[in-house]
C-alpha positions as CSV (number, residue, x, y, z in Angstrom):
1,M,0.1,0.0,-0.1
2,D,3.1,2.5,0.3
3,D,1.9,3.3,-3.4
4,L,-1.7,4.8,-2.4
5,V,-2.3,8.2,-0.7
6,H,-5.2,7.5,1.6
7,P,-7.2,9.8,2.0
8,T,-9.2,11.2,5.1
9,T,-12.2,12.2,3.2
10,S,-14.8,11.0,1.0
11,A,-13.0,12.7,-1.4
12,R,-13.9,11.8,-4.9
13,I,-11.8,9.2,-6.9
14,D,-10.5,11.4,-9.9
15,L,-8.7,8.9,-12.1
16,A,-6.5,11.6,-13.4
17,N,-5.0,11.9,-10.6
18,E,-4.3,8.5,-8.9
19,R,-1.1,7.3,-8.7
20,D,-0.4,3.6,-10.2
21,F,-0.3,0.9,-7.4
22,D,-0.3,-2.6,-7.3
23,I,-2.3,-5.5,-6.2
24,G,-0.6,-8.7,-5.1
25,N,1.1,-9.7,-9.0
26,I,-1.0,-7.4,-11.6
27,R,0.0,-3.6,-11.7
28,I,-2.8,-0.9,-11.7
29,R,-3.0,1.8,-13.9
30,P,-6.0,4.1,-12.8
31,A,-5.2,6.4,-15.5
32,E,-4.8,4.6,-18.5
33,L,-8.0,2.4,-16.9
34,A,-5.7,-0.6,-17.1
35,V,-5.0,-3.9,-15.1
36,I,-1.9,-5.3,-16.1
37,A,-1.2,-9.0,-15.0
38,N,0.9,-11.5,-16.8
39,D,1.9,-8.8,-19.7
40,E,-1.7,-8.6,-20.9
41,R,-3.7,-5.8,-20.7
42,H,-7.6,-5.6,-19.5
43,E,-9.3,-2.8,-20.1
44,L,-12.0,-1.4,-17.5
45,Q,-15.0,1.1,-17.3
46,P,-14.1,3.9,-15.5
47,R,-16.5,3.6,-13.2
48,V,-15.6,0.1,-12.0
49,M,-11.9,1.5,-12.3
50,Q,-12.8,4.1,-9.3
51,V,-14.6,1.5,-6.9
52,L,-11.5,-0.8,-7.3
53,V,-9.3,1.7,-6.5
54,A,-11.5,3.0,-3.2
55,L,-11.7,-0.4,-2.5
56,A,-7.9,-0.7,-2.7
57,Q,-7.2,2.3,-0.9
58,A,-8.9,1.4,2.0
59,R,-7.9,-2.4,2.2
60,P,-8.5,-4.9,4.1
61,S,-11.1,-2.4,5.7
62,V,-14.9,-2.6,5.0
63,V,-16.0,0.0,2.8
64,S,-19.5,0.9,3.3
65,R,-21.6,1.3,0.0
66,D,-22.9,4.7,1.3
67,K,-19.3,5.5,1.1
68,L,-18.6,4.0,-1.9
69,I,-21.3,5.7,-4.2
70,E,-19.9,9.3,-2.6
71,Q,-16.4,8.7,-3.6
72,C,-17.7,7.5,-7.4
73,W,-20.4,8.6,-8.2
74,E,-20.2,12.1,-6.7
75,G,-23.0,11.3,-4.0
76,R,-25.9,10.9,-6.8
77,I,-28.4,9.0,-6.3
78,V,-28.0,5.7,-7.9
79,G,-29.6,1.7,-7.8
80,D,-28.0,-1.0,-5.9
81,D,-27.5,-2.4,-9.5
82,A,-25.1,0.4,-10.6
83,L,-22.5,-0.8,-7.5
84,N,-23.5,-4.7,-7.8
85,R,-22.2,-4.4,-11.6
86,C,-18.8,-2.9,-10.5
87,I,-18.5,-5.6,-8.0
88,L,-19.0,-8.2,-10.0
89,A,-17.4,-6.9,-12.7
90,L,-14.2,-6.7,-10.4
91,R,-14.1,-10.3,-9.4
92,H,-14.7,-11.7,-12.9
93,L,-11.4,-9.5,-13.4
94,A,-10.2,-11.4,-10.8
95,Q,-11.1,-14.9,-11.6
96,E,-9.4,-13.9,-15.1
97,I,-5.9,-13.6,-14.1
98,N,-3.6,-16.7,-12.3
99,P,-3.4,-16.5,-10.0
100,Q,-6.0,-14.9,-8.4
101,P,-4.4,-11.7,-7.5
102,F,-7.7,-10.6,-4.9
103,A,-11.2,-11.0,-3.5
104,I,-14.1,-9.0,-3.0
105,E,-15.7,-9.9,0.1
106,T,-19.5,-8.4,0.4
107,V,-20.3,-7.6,4.4
108,A,-24.0,-8.2,4.3
109,R,-25.2,-4.4,5.2
110,V,-22.5,-2.4,5.5
111,G,-20.3,-2.9,2.8
112,H,-17.6,-4.2,0.9
113,R,-13.8,-4.9,1.2
114,L,-10.3,-6.0,-0.5
115,I,-8.9,-9.1,-0.1
116,E,-5.5,-9.4,-1.4
117,N,-4.5,-13.1,-2.4
118,G,-2.6,-14.4,0.5
119,A,-3.9,-11.8,3.1
120,E,-4.8,-13.5,6.4
121,R,-8.3,-13.0,7.7
122,E,-8.9,-11.9,11.2
123,A,-8.3,-15.2,13.1
124,A,-11.8,-16.7,14.9
125,P,-12.0,-17.2,18.1
126,Q,-11.0,-21.1,18.3
127,T,-12.4,-23.3,21.0
128,S,-11.7,-27.0,22.0
129,R,-14.3,-29.3,19.9
130,S,-14.7,-33.3,20.3
131,G,-14.0,-35.7,17.7
132,R,-17.1,-35.4,16.6
133,W,-18.0,-32.5,16.1
134,R,-14.7,-31.7,14.0
135,L,-15.5,-34.6,11.6
136,A,-19.5,-33.0,11.4
137,A,-17.2,-29.9,10.8
138,A,-15.1,-31.1,8.0
139,A,-18.1,-33.3,6.3
140,L,-19.6,-29.9,5.9
141,V,-16.8,-28.1,4.5
142,L,-16.2,-31.0,1.9
143,F,-20.0,-30.9,1.4
144,L,-20.1,-26.5,0.6
145,V,-17.2,-27.2,-0.9
146,A,-18.4,-29.3,-3.8
147,I,-21.6,-27.3,-3.5
148,A,-19.2,-24.5,-4.7
149,G,-17.4,-26.4,-7.5
150,L,-20.6,-27.5,-8.9
151,V,-21.9,-24.5,-8.7
152,F,-18.6,-22.9,-10.2
153,W,-19.0,-25.2,-13.3
154,Q,-22.6,-24.4,-14.2
155,Q,-21.5,-20.8,-14.7
156,R,-18.6,-21.9,-16.1
157,G,-21.0,-23.9,-18.9
158,I,-22.9,-21.0,-19.1
159,A,-20.4,-18.4,-19.9
160,S,-18.7,-20.3,-22.4
161,E,-22.1,-20.5,-24.4
162,S,-23.1,-17.5,-26.8
163,A,-25.7,-15.5,-25.0
164,S,-28.4,-14.8,-28.3
165,I,-29.7,-11.4,-28.0
166,A,-32.4,-9.1,-30.0
167,V,-31.6,-5.4,-29.1
168,L,-35.0,-3.5,-30.0
169,P,-35.2,-0.2,-31.5
170,F,-34.7,2.4,-28.5
171,R,-37.7,4.7,-28.6
172,N,-37.6,8.3,-29.2
173,L,-39.2,10.3,-26.7
174,S,-38.6,13.9,-27.8
175,S,-40.4,15.5,-30.0
176,G,-37.8,15.8,-33.0
177,E,-37.2,12.8,-35.9
178,P,-36.4,9.2,-34.5
179,Y,-32.9,8.4,-35.9
180,F,-30.8,9.8,-33.0
181,A,-32.6,7.0,-30.0
182,E,-32.5,4.5,-33.4
183,G,-28.9,5.1,-34.0
184,V,-28.0,4.5,-29.7
185,G,-29.8,1.5,-29.8
186,E,-27.5,0.4,-33.0
187,E,-24.8,1.6,-31.4
188,I,-25.1,-1.0,-29.1
189,M,-26.4,-3.7,-31.5
190,G,-23.6,-3.0,-32.6
191,Q,-20.8,-3.1,-29.8
192,L,-22.3,-6.9,-28.3
193,A,-22.7,-8.0,-32.1
194,R,-18.8,-7.4,-32.2
195,E,-18.8,-9.8,-29.2
196,P,-18.0,-13.9,-29.5
197,A,-19.9,-14.4,-26.3
198,F,-23.1,-12.7,-27.9
199,R,-25.5,-13.7,-30.8
200,V,-27.5,-11.3,-31.5
201,A,-30.0,-10.8,-33.9
202,G,-30.1,-8.8,-36.8
203,S,-31.6,-5.1,-37.0
204,A,-33.9,-5.5,-39.7
205,S,-35.4,-8.6,-37.7
206,A,-35.7,-7.1,-34.7
207,A,-36.7,-3.5,-35.8
208,Q,-40.0,-5.5,-36.5
209,F,-41.0,-5.2,-33.4
210,S,-40.5,-1.7,-32.3
211,G,-43.9,-1.3,-30.8
212,P,-45.0,-3.1,-27.8
213,A,-44.7,-6.7,-28.2
214,D,-45.1,-9.8,-25.4
215,P,-41.3,-10.9,-24.8
216,R,-41.9,-14.7,-25.2
217,K,-43.4,-13.8,-28.6
218,I,-40.3,-11.7,-29.6
219,G,-38.0,-15.2,-28.4
220,R,-39.6,-17.3,-30.4
221,A,-39.9,-15.2,-33.6
222,L,-36.1,-14.1,-33.0
223,N,-34.7,-17.2,-31.6
224,V,-33.4,-15.2,-28.6
225,D,-33.0,-15.8,-25.2
226,Y,-32.4,-12.5,-23.7
227,I,-34.2,-9.0,-25.2
228,L,-32.5,-4.9,-24.6
229,E,-34.7,-2.2,-24.8
230,G,-35.0,1.3,-24.2
231,S,-35.9,5.1,-24.7
232,V,-34.2,8.0,-25.4
233,R,-34.9,11.6,-24.4
234,P,-32.4,14.1,-25.9
235,D,-32.8,17.8,-24.1
236,A,-29.9,20.7,-25.4
237,D,-26.5,19.6,-25.0
238,R,-28.1,16.1,-22.5
239,V,-29.5,13.1,-23.0
240,R,-31.5,10.5,-20.4
241,I,-31.3,7.2,-21.8
242,N,-33.4,4.4,-20.3
243,A,-32.6,0.8,-20.9
244,A,-33.7,-2.5,-19.8
245,L,-32.6,-6.5,-19.8
246,I,-35.3,-8.9,-19.7
247,Q,-35.3,-12.4,-20.3
248,T,-37.9,-13.7,-23.0
249,K,-38.9,-16.9,-21.3
250,D,-40.6,-15.5,-18.6
251,G,-40.6,-11.7,-19.2
252,V,-38.7,-11.1,-16.2
253,R,-36.5,-7.8,-16.5
254,L,-33.1,-9.2,-15.0
255,W,-31.2,-5.5,-15.1
256,S,-32.3,-1.6,-15.6
257,E,-30.6,1.8,-15.0
258,T,-31.4,5.3,-16.2
259,Y,-28.2,7.5,-17.6
260,D,-28.6,11.0,-17.3
261,R,-25.5,12.8,-18.3
262,K,-24.0,15.2,-21.2
263,L,-23.9,14.6,-24.9
264,D,-20.3,14.1,-25.1
265,D,-20.9,11.1,-22.6
266,I,-22.8,9.3,-25.1
267,L,-20.5,7.0,-26.1
268,E,-19.2,6.0,-22.6
269,V,-23.0,5.5,-21.8
270,Q,-23.6,3.2,-24.3
271,G,-20.0,0.9,-23.6
272,A,-21.3,1.3,-20.2
273,I,-24.5,0.1,-21.2
274,G,-23.4,-2.8,-22.9
275,Q,-20.8,-3.6,-20.0
276,A,-24.2,-3.8,-17.6
277,V,-25.5,-6.3,-20.1
278,A,-22.6,-8.7,-20.2
279,S,-21.9,-8.5,-16.2
280,E,-25.4,-9.5,-15.6
281,L,-25.3,-12.3,-18.2
282,R,-21.8,-13.7,-17.0
283,R,-20.1,-12.6,-20.3
284,A,-17.0,-10.9,-20.5
285,L,-16.5,-8.3,-23.4
286,V,-13.0,-8.1,-25.5
287,H,-13.6,-4.8,-27.3
288,S,-14.6,-3.0,-24.5
289,S,-11.8,-0.8,-24.8
290,A,-13.7,1.4,-27.5
291,A,-16.2,2.4,-25.3
292,R,-13.5,5.3,-24.0
293,V,-13.8,6.7,-27.6
294,R,-14.1,10.5,-26.8
295,V,-16.6,12.4,-29.6
296,N,-18.5,15.8,-29.5
297,G,-21.7,15.4,-28.1
298,K,-23.7,17.4,-30.7
299,A,-21.2,16.1,-33.7
300,Y,-22.3,12.3,-32.4
301,A,-26.2,13.6,-32.8
302,L,-25.8,14.9,-35.8
303,Y,-24.2,11.6,-37.2
304,L,-27.0,9.6,-35.9
305,N,-29.3,11.4,-37.8
306,A,-27.2,11.3,-40.8
307,R,-26.8,7.2,-40.5
308,G,-30.7,7.1,-39.8
309,I,-31.1,8.9,-43.3
310,L,-28.5,6.3,-44.6
311,R,-30.1,3.5,-43.0
312,S,-33.7,4.5,-45.0
313,G,-31.6,4.2,-48.6
314,N,-33.7,6.7,-50.0
315,P,-31.2,8.5,-52.8
316,E,-33.8,11.4,-52.5
317,S,-31.9,12.3,-48.9
318,G,-28.1,11.6,-50.0
319,R,-27.9,15.6,-49.8
320,D,-28.9,15.3,-46.4
321,A,-26.9,13.1,-45.1
322,V,-23.8,15.0,-47.2
323,D,-24.8,18.7,-45.4
324,L,-24.9,16.4,-42.2
325,L,-21.3,14.5,-42.1
326,R,-19.4,17.5,-43.2
327,E,-21.0,19.6,-40.0
328,V,-20.1,16.4,-38.0
329,I,-16.6,16.7,-39.4
330,R,-16.2,20.2,-38.7
331,L,-17.4,19.2,-35.0
332,D,-14.9,16.7,-34.6
333,P,-12.6,16.2,-37.3
334,T,-11.2,13.0,-35.8
335,F,-14.5,11.4,-35.6
336,A,-13.3,8.4,-38.5
337,P,-17.1,6.9,-38.5
338,A,-18.1,10.5,-39.9
339,W,-15.7,10.0,-42.9
340,S,-16.5,6.2,-43.5
341,S,-20.4,7.1,-43.8
342,L,-19.4,10.6,-45.9
343,A,-18.7,8.4,-48.0
344,Q,-21.7,6.1,-48.2
345,A,-23.7,9.2,-48.4
346,L,-21.5,10.5,-51.3
347,M,-22.0,7.3,-53.4
348,L,-25.7,7.7,-52.7
349,D,-26.1,11.5,-53.3
350,G,-24.2,10.6,-56.8
351,S,-26.8,7.6,-57.9
352,T,-29.6,10.3,-58.4
353,K,-27.1,12.0,-60.7
354,G,-26.6,9.5,-63.3
355,D,-23.5,7.6,-64.5
356,E,-21.4,10.7,-64.6
357,G,-22.4,12.1,-61.5
358,L,-21.7,8.9,-60.2
359,V,-18.5,8.8,-61.4
360,A,-17.4,12.3,-60.6
361,V,-18.2,11.8,-56.3
362,L,-15.8,8.4,-56.8
363,P,-12.4,10.3,-55.7
364,Q,-14.2,12.2,-52.8
365,A,-15.9,9.0,-51.5
366,R,-12.6,7.6,-51.9
367,D,-11.1,10.1,-50.2
368,A,-13.2,9.9,-47.3
369,V,-12.8,6.2,-47.0
370,G,-9.0,7.2,-46.5
371,R,-9.8,9.5,-43.9
372,S,-11.7,7.0,-42.2
373,L,-9.2,4.4,-42.4
374,R,-6.3,6.5,-41.3
375,L,-7.5,7.6,-38.4
376,D,-9.1,3.9,-37.3
377,P,-7.7,0.6,-39.4
378,N,-9.7,-1.2,-37.8
379,D,-13.2,0.2,-38.6
380,P,-15.3,-2.8,-40.5
381,D,-17.6,-0.1,-42.7
382,A,-14.6,1.5,-44.2
383,H,-13.0,-1.4,-45.5
384,A,-16.4,-2.5,-46.8
385,I,-17.0,0.7,-48.5
386,L,-13.1,0.7,-49.7
387,S,-13.9,-2.4,-51.0
388,I,-16.8,-1.4,-53.4
389,L,-15.2,2.0,-54.7
390,L,-11.9,-1.1,-55.6
391,G,-14.5,-2.6,-57.7
392,S,-15.3,-5.7,-55.1
393,D,-13.8,-8.5,-57.4
394,G,-10.0,-7.1,-57.6
395,P,-7.7,-8.6,-55.1
396,E,-7.2,-5.6,-53.5
397,A,-11.0,-5.5,-53.0
398,I,-11.2,-8.8,-51.9
399,A,-8.5,-8.4,-49.3
400,H,-10.5,-5.2,-47.5
401,Q,-13.8,-7.1,-47.7
402,L,-12.3,-10.0,-46.0
403,R,-10.9,-7.5,-43.5
404,A,-14.3,-6.4,-43.3
405,A,-15.6,-9.2,-42.4
406,A,-12.9,-10.6,-39.8
407,L,-13.6,-6.9,-38.1
408,D,-17.2,-8.0,-37.7
409,P,-17.1,-11.7,-37.9
410,T,-20.7,-12.6,-36.1
411,S,-23.3,-9.8,-37.5
412,G,-25.6,-10.4,-40.5
413,E,-23.4,-7.7,-42.6
414,G,-20.2,-9.2,-41.2
415,L,-21.5,-12.5,-42.7
416,L,-22.9,-10.9,-45.8
417,R,-19.3,-9.1,-46.1
418,L,-17.7,-12.8,-45.8
419,G,-19.8,-14.0,-48.7
420,L,-19.1,-11.8,-50.9
421,S,-15.8,-11.8,-50.9
422,H,-15.7,-15.5,-51.2
423,Q,-17.7,-15.4,-54.2
424,A,-15.6,-12.5,-55.8
425,S,-12.3,-15.0,-55.0
426,G,-14.4,-17.9,-56.9
427,E,-15.1,-20.1,-53.5
428,W,-18.4,-20.7,-54.0
429,A,-19.6,-23.7,-51.2
430,E,-18.0,-21.0,-48.9
431,A,-19.9,-18.3,-50.1
432,T,-23.0,-20.4,-49.7
433,A,-22.6,-20.9,-46.1
434,A,-22.1,-17.7,-45.1
435,F,-24.8,-16.1,-47.4
436,S,-27.1,-18.7,-45.1
437,R,-25.8,-18.0,-41.7
438,A,-26.1,-14.1,-42.5
439,H,-29.9,-15.3,-43.5
440,K,-30.7,-17.4,-40.4
441,L,-28.9,-14.4,-38.1
442,D,-31.2,-11.9,-39.6
443,P,-34.4,-13.5,-41.6
444,V,-36.2,-10.5,-42.7
445,W,-33.2,-8.3,-44.0
446,S,-33.6,-8.8,-47.4
447,D,-30.0,-8.6,-48.6
448,P,-28.7,-12.0,-48.1
449,V,-32.0,-13.2,-49.7
450,R,-31.6,-11.2,-52.7
451,V,-27.2,-11.7,-52.8
452,M,-28.3,-15.5,-52.0
453,L,-30.9,-15.4,-54.8
454,D,-28.4,-14.3,-57.2
455,H,-25.2,-16.5,-56.2
456,V,-27.4,-19.4,-56.7
457,A,-29.0,-18.7,-60.0
458,Q,-25.2,-17.5,-61.4
459,L,-24.3,-21.3,-60.4
460,G,-26.9,-22.5,-62.8
461,D,-29.3,-23.9,-60.3
462,R,-32.1,-22.5,-61.3
463,R,-34.5,-25.0,-58.8
464,A,-32.2,-24.2,-56.0
465,A,-33.0,-20.0,-56.9
466,E,-36.4,-21.0,-56.9
467,A,-36.6,-22.7,-53.4
468,V,-35.1,-19.7,-51.7
469,I,-37.4,-17.4,-53.3
470,N,-40.0,-20.1,-52.0
471,E,-38.2,-19.5,-48.2
472,G,-37.4,-15.9,-48.2
473,M,-40.2,-14.2,-50.0
474,T,-43.4,-15.3,-49.2
475,D,-45.1,-12.4,-47.9
476,D,-45.8,-10.5,-51.5
477,P,-47.0,-12.8,-54.2
478,M,-45.2,-9.4,-56.6
479,I,-41.7,-9.8,-55.0
480,R,-42.2,-13.5,-56.3
481,Q,-43.0,-12.4,-59.5
482,F,-40.1,-9.8,-60.3
483,A,-37.7,-12.4,-58.1
484,L,-38.4,-15.3,-60.6
485,A,-38.1,-13.0,-63.6
486,R,-34.6,-12.0,-62.1
487,V,-33.9,-16.0,-61.7
488,A,-35.1,-16.3,-65.1
489,R,-32.8,-14.2,-66.7
490,L,-29.9,-15.1,-64.5
491,V,-30.0,-18.6,-66.1
492,G,-30.4,-17.9,-69.3
493,D,-34.1,-17.6,-70.1
494,F,-34.2,-13.8,-71.3
495,S,-37.6,-14.9,-72.6
496,E,-39.2,-15.8,-69.1
497,G,-37.8,-12.9,-67.7
498,A,-39.2,-10.5,-70.1
499,R,-42.9,-12.1,-69.9
500,G,-42.4,-11.8,-65.9
501,W,-41.6,-8.3,-65.5
502,S,-43.6,-7.0,-68.8
503,A,-46.6,-8.1,-67.1
504,L,-45.4,-6.6,-63.6
505,A,-44.4,-3.3,-65.7
506,E,-48.1,-2.7,-67.2
507,G,-49.1,-2.1,-63.6
508,Q,-49.6,0.8,-60.9
509,T,-47.5,-1.2,-58.0
510,R,-44.5,0.0,-56.6
511,W,-42.8,-2.8,-58.9
512,A,-44.2,-0.9,-61.8
513,S,-40.9,1.4,-62.2
514,P,-38.0,-1.2,-61.4
515,S,-39.7,-3.8,-63.5
516,K,-40.0,-1.5,-66.9
517,L,-36.1,-1.1,-65.7
518,S,-35.3,-3.9,-65.9
519,L,-37.1,-5.4,-68.7
520,Q,-35.9,-2.5,-70.8
521,D,-32.0,-3.2,-69.3
522,T,-32.6,-7.1,-70.5
523,L,-33.8,-6.3,-73.8
524,F,-30.7,-3.9,-74.2
525,M,-28.6,-6.9,-73.5
526,L,-29.9,-8.9,-76.4
527,N,-29.5,-6.4,-78.9
528,L,-33.3,-6.1,-79.1
529,S,-33.1,-2.3,-78.1
530,K,-30.7,0.2,-78.0
531,D,-32.1,2.2,-75.2
532,R,-29.9,2.0,-72.5
533,P,-31.6,2.2,-68.5
534,S,-32.1,5.6,-68.2
535,R,-31.3,5.0,-64.1
536,P,-30.4,2.9,-61.9
537,A,-33.0,0.4,-60.6
538,R,-34.3,0.4,-57.2
539,P,-33.6,-1.8,-54.8
540,F,-36.4,-4.8,-54.7
541,V,-36.9,-6.5,-51.5
542,G,-37.1,-5.4,-47.9
543,Q,-35.1,-3.0,-45.7
544,A,-32.7,-1.1,-48.6
545,R,-29.5,-1.3,-46.9
546,V,-28.2,-2.0,-50.9
547,I,-28.1,1.0,-53.0
548,P,-27.4,-0.8,-56.7
549,A,-25.9,2.3,-58.9
550,R,-24.6,1.1,-62.6
551,I,-21.7,2.0,-64.4
552,W,-21.2,1.0,-68.1
553,I,-17.8,-0.1,-68.5
554,T,-16.0,-2.8,-70.4
555,A,-16.0,-5.9,-67.7
556,P,-12.4,-6.5,-66.6
557,R,-11.3,-10.5,-66.2
558,H,-11.9,-12.4,-63.2
559,P,-8.0,-12.1,-61.2
560,R,-8.3,-15.5,-60.6
561,S,-10.6,-17.8,-63.4
562,G,-10.0,-15.3,-65.8
563,K,-13.9,-15.4,-66.8
564,S,-16.0,-12.1,-66.9
565,G,-16.7,-10.5,-63.7
566,I,-20.4,-9.8,-64.8
567,G,-21.4,-13.3,-65.9
568,R,-23.6,-14.0,-69.1
569,G,-23.5,-10.3,-70.5
570,P,-22.0,-9.1,-73.7
571,P,-18.9,-7.5,-73.3
572,N,-20.3,-3.9,-73.3
573,S,-21.9,-4.2,-69.8
574,Y,-22.2,-3.2,-66.5
575,I,-21.1,-3.6,-62.6
576,A,-22.9,-2.9,-60.0
577,I,-22.1,-0.5,-56.8
578,R,-23.2,-1.0,-53.7
579,T,-23.5,0.9,-51.3
């Protein structure tokens, strides 16, 4: 304890001014939120580190819960679960280190104390016992040890399994656009989806339960054991976030918390919610350091609104997203996700300006995504966008697509990227498996179905492609008709494709316009018309996360197979630029 200054009052734990110190075989660095053990670095949440410092300063004495709250929460009123989560996180930390450096003891109705490994507890008064009593006591100890071992292995078994969870869209409690609230929830979803200890239902599937719903129904529909729901109320430069973790089998609320913070602290709040969920479910986060990133609060609010526009996939709103993201970058030029989102917004806006307009914005998009990767080389979205800008099927583009998939291996988006990289490399079986997993994880999201449909059809398996349609497009007969026409064209049956689109083009439905374009495209490819498609076709199924835009070029040769990268089209055909 020589390294620590023992305060005489319950002063707030200021991590920036706390000196490094040791507990047994580990080194604590409060200002860095780090614990160094066996040459490995463990990151802690700021509040967890404050509690560790407070207990270490007082060791081996008991610190009351009131004093811990006064030192670590500045005396604010917080629920018992806030402190309990910190204690649980410290116990998990100690158990992960070999040998275990400390233990946290709870003194009922009083508080907690930190016991350093090897430190002797106060000896209990000893009295003489008969041999029979000693034998009974020994048997009792053995029984308790056996029970504790059973509980430990049960808990270890639970913690080794991936926790299945759906993050429902966070509700907007203000009068403004819902994008900010939705964005907060999606960021938390993204944080958990990157963790190997979780299996997170896809956002499109979770979004169908944006209103009140029975947790048991949600659990059955999405095949998850838990749901995380919440609400957001922004007010000037502050925001109040409520979050709750619910067990789907019985609707029991396992944890809930309210965070009232400045906008500048919102990333810390999102990280704290993710950590709380992991602690409640006895899972470890391996990417928790991301929560330490700082961002201008106003810039982050604008960023989430821009992300909402990009999620809508409406090209007519692309300019709005560009303007919002340029303001984000003006306020906080070091916020890497804003730069990669700007690249995506530029491409979305460019898709409304014809082929020449889209080509004109590509250098700007390439510059923006390059800036993003210089700020954060581990942003999967930036690698995925750069792959698109590089043409999707060249060696460098495939490398970036694989990198994007490796950085986001357990989400629907990551699996779709993995499948696309396998597809571009000619690894058909691996691509099929990845697309299937993406669809299983997020069955409502249209992109895995559409890509799987094209993938199987391009392999020449018309029956399998039609099976994909029968499985994934059961709700809308027009979607089925459009998709069947697309499959027919992809397998070379142009007449059947043209007939299907002709029937849809004659109606007054939302499928009339894309059907006309697809029909026009088919006739041009068959040299039955000299009119090229007048504008890019809109997505034909579900949530528009992928916006096709076509650029007429001479088809390149595949880098490995030497075959045309676009399939059965004529030499002067098109490639799809996906954003």
